[in-house]
C-alpha positions as CSV (number, residue, x, y, z in Angstrom):
1,M,100.1,-36.9,-125.5
2,V,100.1,-41.0,-125.3
3,V,96.7,-42.6,-125.2
4,S,96.9,-44.8,-121.9
5,L,94.8,-46.0,-119.1
6,L,95.7,-46.4,-115.3
7,I,93.1,-48.4,-113.2
8,T,92.6,-47.2,-109.6
9,V,91.4,-49.6,-107.4
10,P,90.2,-48.1,-103.9
11,V,90.3,-51.0,-101.2
12,Y,89.2,-51.4,-97.5
13,G,89.9,-54.8,-96.5
14,Q,88.2,-57.7,-98.6
15,H,91.9,-58.6,-99.7
16,D,90.7,-62.0,-101.4
17,Y,88.4,-60.3,-103.8
18,T,91.2,-57.6,-104.4
19,H,93.7,-60.4,-105.2
20,A,91.4,-62.0,-107.5
21,L,91.1,-58.8,-109.5
22,V,95.0,-58.3,-109.5
23,G,95.4,-61.5,-111.2
24,D,92.9,-60.3,-113.8
25,L,94.8,-57.0,-114.2
26,E,98.2,-58.8,-114.3
27,R,96.7,-61.0,-117.4
28,E,95.8,-57.9,-119.2
29,G,99.2,-56.1,-118.6
30,A,97.2,-53.2,-117.0
31,D,98.7,-50.3,-115.3
32,Y,97.0,-50.0,-112.1
33,L,97.3,-48.5,-108.4
34,I,95.6,-49.9,-105.2
35,V,94.5,-47.3,-102.9
36,D,94.6,-49.0,-99.4
37,N,92.1,-47.0,-97.2
38,R,92.6,-49.4,-94.3
39,G,96.4,-49.5,-94.6
40,D,96.8,-53.4,-94.1
41,Y,96.9,-54.4,-98.0
42,P,99.1,-57.6,-98.3
43,K,100.7,-57.5,-102.0
44,V,100.8,-60.5,-104.3
45,A,102.1,-59.4,-107.5
46,G,104.4,-56.3,-106.8
47,E,101.3,-54.1,-106.9
48,H,101.9,-50.2,-106.5
49,V,99.9,-49.4,-103.4
50,V,99.3,-45.8,-102.1
51,T,98.2,-45.8,-98.3
52,P,96.5,-42.4,-97.6
53,G,96.8,-42.8,-93.9
54,E,93.1,-42.7,-93.2
55,N,89.9,-44.1,-94.8
56,L,88.9,-41.7,-97.8
57,G,86.2,-43.9,-98.9
58,W,85.3,-44.6,-102.6
59,D,85.0,-41.1,-103.7
60,G,88.4,-40.0,-101.7
61,G,90.3,-42.9,-103.1
62,S,88.9,-42.5,-106.6
63,D,89.8,-38.9,-106.6
64,L,93.3,-39.6,-105.3
65,G,93.6,-42.1,-108.2
66,F,92.5,-39.5,-110.9
67,R,94.9,-37.0,-109.4
68,I,97.8,-39.4,-109.7
69,G,96.9,-40.7,-112.8
70,F,96.5,-37.5,-114.6
71,S,99.7,-36.0,-112.9
72,D,101.4,-39.1,-114.3
73,G,100.5,-38.3,-117.9
74,Y,97.8,-40.9,-118.3
75,S,94.9,-39.9,-120.7
76,H,92.1,-42.1,-119.2
77,V,92.0,-43.1,-115.2
78,M,89.4,-45.8,-114.4
79,T,88.1,-46.1,-110.6
80,L,87.3,-49.9,-110.2
81,N,85.5,-51.6,-107.3
82,N,87.7,-54.3,-105.9
83,D,84.9,-56.9,-106.0
84,T,85.0,-57.4,-109.5
85,R,86.5,-59.5,-112.3
86,I,87.5,-58.3,-115.8
87,S,87.1,-59.7,-119.3
88,K,89.9,-60.0,-121.5
89,G,90.8,-57.2,-123.7
90,F,89.6,-55.1,-121.2
91,V,92.2,-52.1,-121.2
92,A,92.1,-51.8,-125.1
93,A,88.4,-51.5,-125.0
94,F,88.5,-48.1,-123.3
95,L,91.2,-46.7,-125.7
96,D,89.3,-47.8,-128.7
97,T,89.6,-45.0,-131.6
98,R,86.0,-46.0,-132.6
99,L,84.5,-44.7,-129.7
100,P,83.1,-41.1,-130.0
101,D,85.4,-38.2,-129.6
102,D,83.5,-36.3,-127.2
103,A,83.7,-39.1,-124.6
104,G,84.1,-37.9,-121.0
105,I,83.1,-40.8,-119.0
106,I,83.1,-44.4,-120.2
107,G,82.0,-47.7,-118.6
108,P,81.9,-51.2,-119.3
109,V,78.9,-53.6,-119.7
110,Y,78.5,-55.8,-116.7
111,D,76.1,-58.4,-114.7
112,D,74.8,-56.3,-111.7
113,A,71.1,-55.3,-112.5
114,V,70.7,-53.9,-109.0
115,A,72.8,-50.8,-109.8
116,L,72.0,-49.5,-113.2
117,K,69.9,-51.7,-115.5
118,E,70.8,-49.7,-118.6
119,M,74.5,-51.1,-118.5
120,V,73.6,-54.6,-117.9
121,S,74.8,-57.3,-120.6
122,D,72.9,-60.3,-121.9
123,Y,76.1,-62.2,-121.1
124,E,75.8,-63.7,-117.6
125,G,79.0,-65.8,-117.3
126,P,82.4,-65.4,-116.0
127,A,84.2,-62.3,-117.0
128,A,87.0,-64.1,-118.5
129,E,85.0,-66.0,-121.0
130,Y,83.1,-63.0,-122.4
131,T,83.2,-62.2,-126.1
132,P,83.5,-58.6,-126.8
133,V,81.0,-57.2,-129.0
134,P,81.8,-54.1,-131.3
135,R,79.2,-51.8,-130.0
136,Y,78.8,-49.1,-127.5
137,R,75.7,-47.2,-125.6
138,K,75.3,-43.3,-125.5
139,M,74.3,-43.3,-121.7
140,P,72.1,-40.7,-119.9
141,V,74.6,-41.8,-116.6
142,V,77.5,-44.3,-116.2
143,D,77.6,-46.3,-112.9
144,G,80.6,-45.7,-110.6
145,T,81.6,-49.3,-110.2
146,A,84.1,-49.2,-113.1
147,L,84.2,-45.4,-114.2
148,V,86.9,-44.1,-116.7
149,L,87.3,-40.5,-116.9
150,V,89.0,-39.0,-119.8
151,R,91.6,-36.3,-119.2
152,E,90.2,-33.3,-121.0
153,A,86.5,-34.0,-118.9
154,W,88.5,-34.2,-115.7
155,R,90.6,-31.0,-116.6
156,K,87.1,-29.0,-117.1
157,T,85.3,-30.3,-114.3
158,G,87.8,-30.7,-111.4
159,G,87.0,-34.4,-111.0
160,L,85.1,-35.6,-108.0
161,D,83.6,-33.2,-105.6
162,L,84.9,-34.2,-102.0
163,R,83.2,-31.3,-100.2
164,S,79.6,-31.4,-100.9
165,F,78.3,-35.0,-100.1
166,G,78.2,-37.1,-97.3
167,R,79.9,-40.3,-96.1
168,Y,78.5,-43.0,-98.6
169,G,79.7,-41.2,-101.7
170,W,76.9,-42.3,-104.0
171,A,76.0,-38.6,-105.0
172,S,79.5,-37.6,-105.8
173,G,79.5,-39.9,-108.8
174,L,76.4,-38.8,-110.1
175,D,77.5,-35.2,-109.5
176,L,80.4,-36.0,-111.7
177,N,78.5,-37.6,-114.4
178,L,76.3,-34.4,-114.5
179,R,78.9,-31.9,-114.6
180,V,80.8,-33.8,-117.4
181,K,77.4,-33.9,-119.4
182,Q,77.1,-30.1,-118.8
183,A,80.7,-29.5,-119.9
184,G,79.8,-30.7,-123.3
185,F,81.3,-34.4,-122.9
186,G,79.4,-37.7,-123.8
187,L,78.7,-40.6,-121.3
188,Y,79.4,-44.0,-123.1
189,C,79.6,-47.7,-122.2
190,T,81.3,-50.0,-124.5
191,E,80.4,-53.8,-125.0
192,M,84.0,-54.5,-125.8
193,A,84.5,-54.6,-121.9
194,F,82.5,-56.6,-119.2
195,I,83.0,-56.9,-115.5
196,N,81.5,-59.3,-113.0
197,H,80.2,-57.4,-109.9
198,F,80.1,-59.3,-106.7
199,G,77.8,-56.7,-105.0
200,R,79.3,-54.0,-103.0
201,K,81.2,-56.4,-100.5
202,T,83.2,-53.9,-98.7
203,A,80.4,-51.3,-98.2
204,H,78.2,-54.1,-96.8
205,A,81.0,-55.3,-94.5
206,E,81.6,-51.8,-93.2
207,F,77.9,-50.3,-92.9
208,G,75.9,-53.4,-93.0
209,K,73.7,-54.2,-96.2
210,Q,70.3,-52.5,-95.0
211,R,72.2,-49.5,-93.5
212,Y,74.0,-49.1,-96.8
213,W,71.3,-49.1,-99.0
214,I,68.7,-46.9,-96.9
215,G,71.4,-44.6,-95.9
216,G,73.0,-44.2,-99.3
217,T,69.9,-43.8,-101.1
218,R,68.7,-41.1,-98.9
219,E,71.7,-39.3,-98.6
220,M,72.1,-39.3,-102.5
221,K,68.4,-37.8,-103.2
222,R,69.1,-35.0,-100.6
223,D,72.5,-34.0,-101.6
224,M,71.9,-34.1,-105.4
225,R,68.8,-31.9,-104.7
226,R,70.4,-29.4,-102.5
227,V,73.2,-28.9,-105.1
228,H,71.6,-29.2,-108.4
229,G,67.7,-28.6,-107.4
230,R,65.1,-30.6,-108.5
231,R,65.9,-31.4,-112.1
232,W,69.0,-33.5,-111.6
233,R,67.0,-36.6,-112.0
234,A,65.6,-35.6,-115.4
235,E,69.1,-34.3,-116.6
236,L,70.5,-37.9,-115.9
237,S,67.5,-39.9,-117.3
238,G,66.8,-41.4,-120.7
239,E,67.2,-44.5,-122.7
240,P,70.4,-45.6,-123.9
241,V,71.1,-45.5,-127.7
242,T,73.1,-48.5,-128.8
243,M,75.5,-48.1,-132.2
244,D,78.0,-50.3,-133.6
245,L,81.7,-49.2,-133.4
246,D,82.3,-50.0,-137.0
247,G,79.6,-47.5,-138.0
């Protein structure tokens, strides 16, 4: 099987953000797919766009991208938020043969301290000016903002669970991390790739910022406890371990 990456971008409006990201993806020569949940996405660069006919949300749009990508023979598929910008060398970073062989999920480092501090970089500037660092981190959990799922981990876990979790989809990403980990795969982020994340613009526009945070947090805790019991948090806790890619 050829080692290759498809980047899936679920979108619901906020086209200016997506168009800026498309410029980065074109610069990187990336294979990418826009999942247009609202059905009104205007192309600017000959993008491959799939319109599901309903709002699948982050988790449904991401899962559709995983299924399409792995069915098309890709070894790695990423779900990437549209309100992001990516560093140079982004695609190659996730296909780097120096990453551990047991990798099931891989993410980049980024500048969004709100979501997951263990993945935050010391670098704070524009993604296009980021200098890749030959290091990776073994993670207790990887944030869903830019999450690469490896084919074998998808095959053994079935990908995202679209039946057990509520409307915000936060728990489905955590659930995927937990099941991939329980299946014997490692969770990693690579400092060879970096993103700017501009702060959940689509979700805030649709739900409202306060409602999104309060509702999403409450739903996530409730659903993870219901599906995985009270120990789910302990299984996704711990400090990252940083290692050099060159040994």
